[in-house]
N, C-alpha and C positions, 0 to 999 in steps of 0.2 A: 504493500500500500504506500509506504513511504517513498519507495523508488518511483512508483507511478506518478506521485504528486510532484517530485523534484525534477523529473526529466523534462517536462515542458518548460519549467522555469529556467533550467540550465540551458536549454536550447534557445530560448528567447533572449536570454541575457546578452549574448554577443551581438545579436541583431539590434537590441535596444541601445547597447553601448555604441555600436557603429553609427546608428542614426543620430545619437546625441553628439558624437564627435563631429560628424559632417555638418549638422545644424549649427554647432558652435563656430566652426570655421566659416560657414556661409554668413552667419551674423556678423562676424568680424569683417569679411569682405564687403558685405552690404554697407556697413558703417563707413568704410573707406570710400565706397561709391557715393554715398550721400554727401560726404564732405567734399567730393570733387565736383565743383559747380559746372565745369566745362563739360564733363561727361554727362551730367544730368541734363544740361541744356541740349546736348546732342540727342539724348534719348527722348526728350519731350518735344523738341521743336524741329529737328532736322527733317524727319519724314513729312510732317504737315507742310513745312516750308517748301520742300521739293515738289509736293503735289500742287501747292498754290502757284509755284513758278510755272509748271506746265499748264495749269488752268488759265493763267494770265496770258499765255501764248495763243489763246483762242481755242483750246482743245475742250470744247463743251460737249455735252451729250449730243447736240445736233450735228456735230462734226466728228462723230465716232468716239464719244466719250467712253463707252464700254471697252472698245478695243484699246484705247489709250490707257485706261485704267489697268487692263490686263498686262500690257507691256510695262507699265510703271510699277506694278506690284512685283513683277519678275525682276525688274531692276533693283527695287528696294531689297528684295531677298538676297540677291547676289552681292550688292554692295555692303549690306549689313554683315554678311558672312565673312567677306575678305577684310573689311575694315574693323568693324566692332568686335567680331569674334577672333579672327586670325591675327591681325596686326596688333590690336590692343592687348590680346591675351599673351602674345609673344613677349611684348615689352613688360607686361605685368610679371610673368614668370621669371624673366631675366632680372628684373628689379628685386623680386623676392629672393632669388638665389644669391645675388651679389650682396644683399643685406643680411645673409645667413638665416633668413626666415625659414626657408625650406629645410635647411640642415637641422634647425632647432625643432621643427615639427616632426622630423623623422625620429627624433629621440624619444618621442612619446608613443602612444598606442595607435596613432592614426596611420593608415596605409598610404602608399604613394598614389593609388587610384583615387582615394578619398581627397587627398590634397589637390590633385588636378581638378577633380569634379567641383570642389568648393571654390577654387580659384576661378574656374570658368563660369560659375553661376551668375555673377553680376553681368558679364558680357552677354550671356544667353538671355537674361531678363531684359537688358537694353534692346537686344534684337527683337524680342517679342513685343516690347513696348513700341518700337518703331513701326513694326508691321501693323499692330492694332491701330495706332494713331494714323498711320498712312491710309488704312482702309477707311477709317472715319472721315479723314479729309477728302478722300475720293468720293465718298457718299455725299459730301457737302458741295464740292466743286465740280466733280465729274459724274461718275456713276460707280456703283459698287461692282467690282469685277464678278463676272458670272463663274460659278463653280461647275465645271463639267464632271470632274471626278475628284472630290476632296482627298481621296486616299493618296493620289500622286502628289498633291501639294504637301500633305503631311509627311510623306516619305521624303520629299525634297528638303523640307525644313529640318526634320529630325535627323535624317542622314547627313545633311550638310553641316549641321551643328556638330555632330559626332566627328565627322571628318576633319573639319577645320580646327576643332579643339585639339585633335591628335596632331595635325600638322603644326599648330602653334607650339605644342609641347616639344615636338621634334626640332622645329626651327630655333626655339629658345636654347636648346643644347648646342647649336652651332653659332650662337650669338654671344659675343664677349661682353658687350655693354648694351645699355638701352639705346644709346645713340647709333650703334652699328646695326640695330634691328632694321633701320631704314634700308640697309643694303641686303641683309640676309633674307628679308621677306620679299624683296623686289621680284625675284623670279616668279613666285606664285602669284603675287599681286598683278604683275604685268601679263605674264603668259597665260595664266588661268583665265583672267578677265578677257584678254584679247581673243582667245580661242573658245570662249564659252558659247558663242553663237548669239550673244546678247546684242552686240553692235553690228557684227557682220554675220549674216546667216551662214551656217555651215554649208548649205546647199549651193552657195555661189562660190565657195572656195575650190581651188584645184583638188582633184581626187585625193592625192597623197596628203595634202594639208588637212582636208576634211576628215580623213581617217584618223590622223593624229589628234585633231581637235576633239573628236568624239570620245577620246580616252584621256582627256585632261580633267583635272578635278572639279572644275566649275561647270563644265558642259552638262553632266547628268542632272545637276541641281536645276539649271535653267530649263533643260528639256522637260523634266518632270513637272515643274511649275507650269510651263506652257501647256503640257498635255492635261494637267489638272484643271486649268482655266479654259481650255479650248481656245487658246490665244492664237492670234494671227501674227505670224512672223513678219519681219521687214520685207521678205521676198514675196509675201502674199499667201504663203502656205498656211493652212489651218491645222493645228495640232489635234489629232484624232482622239487621243486618250485610250486607244485600244491597247490591250496587253501586248500584242505583237510589236507595237511601235515603241513601247516603253521598256521592252526586255533589255535592249542594249544599254540605255541609261541606268537601269537598275543594276545591271552587271558591272558597269563602270564604277558606279557609286560604291558597290560592295567591295570591288577590287581595291579602290583607293582607301577605303576604311581599313582593310587588312594591311595595306602598305603603310598607312599612317600609324597603325598600332605597332608594326614592326619597327618603323623609323623612330617612334617615341621610345620604345624599349632600347633601341640601339644608341640613340644620340642624346636623349634628355639627360641633363646633369643636375645634381642636387647640391653641389658645392660650388663655390665661386671658381671661375676660370682664372688661372694664373699664367 
């Protein structure tokens, strides 16, 4: 009888302790976020101001507001992932490492995965805030983007967050100082964005370049969002949302998540670089 009563408590204790540790780290990170007025301003104002800018260009519902809203939402997702999550998290991890914060945290009971998850939480919340506020602004000045298949949009956002958190952790290991993060993150910031199909449709690229572009980290996110929204690309093609058409983006996203995890394990550092 005694053993039966104690077993559930013993099994649940590690889970409760793990949750408490992560929540404690998240609270500390959120406090730092609240104190950073620039980041808070970007989280609250950047997406609505971007929508307002496009609305003032005459992109009203009468001139294709729904299509513009779809392209704009895709752009907000992509930019939030590479700037808010990837770049900002890279600099945050480097700063924490050089200030010996990561090393001190490892001396306790918290695991490495918990540290990364807690450190990434503010960036993820800023991303979600920007998307929500962006959609609200679209509803006011343009139109609410239509959802053809919400599953693909959710897969793009969740998968993109996981991927770019992993890439940020790996990039941080290759970055000596916060200042040099501008250089070490440049390949992903530039190449991934340029070949994502966001500004230049993959269909108009040369065949060899189009094949490469379809296996870059940002392309599957953009493609899945477009398929989820039934968006019209710049070349006039409409994303179908059919499983056959999203199989390649899903495979590319899964591959990059695996590569990101391996890169993080290989390159992320927990002590200052000397």
